C-alpha angles and dihedrals in degrees: 000000000000119000121198110215094205140088091207112128088202093058090048090051093048094049090048091048089053090053101250121149111219148142126232125236112162120217120230109209134135110269101197117128117244117245110287091356114165113238094242091048089048097054095040091049092051093046090051093045091050094049094044092047093052092043090053093044094050092043091055091053098052141034087230110062118212112276097229134357121201119204127182140175129186130199138172120230132195120181087352091300118127116239103195127177111315118257093216143339094287090052091049091052090048091053093047091051088053092050094045113117094357143098117244135173131246113205126190121189115206127194129185117195123190131160105300098357142077124186122190129186140155137217123207125199126182114222125194119209125199118231110278127210121226088248092054091049093047093049092047094048089049090061090065091227095119095054102089098031130098107246090016098269144088116218089199091053137051094314089070088088090067098049111085095172147002131195112213137010116357092199089057089062090050089053113270127057098219098194091052092046091049091050090054096045103042096069087055092055095255110130 
């Protein structure tokens, strides 16, 4: 059985869309970057820590440990700086002003933990934003959509109107690179 170590509704939707059967058991770990931590190292570390934490917790509760635990973490980077979830509306507006008219990267770290093995990988997608006016930013922030999203936007939501192109995996930008996840799970008999 596959266990998703995430409370993200987007990750649940994507795994369901891809045809996986799974249960959800969110991990509760600190998500702060370490000093001078590279964005790829940051998301892969968090994905691994989430998956290992849930695997250990579920293993301690039962004589039969979970078969496979999937952990993931997504961040947005601009000029190699991590743009995590905004702290408040002003922080969301600040991030959107930074992204306006530029190309940034969305990175998702993925970890798969099974008895005796841990696999970790990352997917990177380049996302181009149109130039945004202060009024567009203010109206978007007022919807509340940016508040629980890395980089303060949702490509599958209202922000889609400002994204003329991406280079890489769309599902990565939503929060879970399905082709990468499938490549990690299939050798473990999860399909």
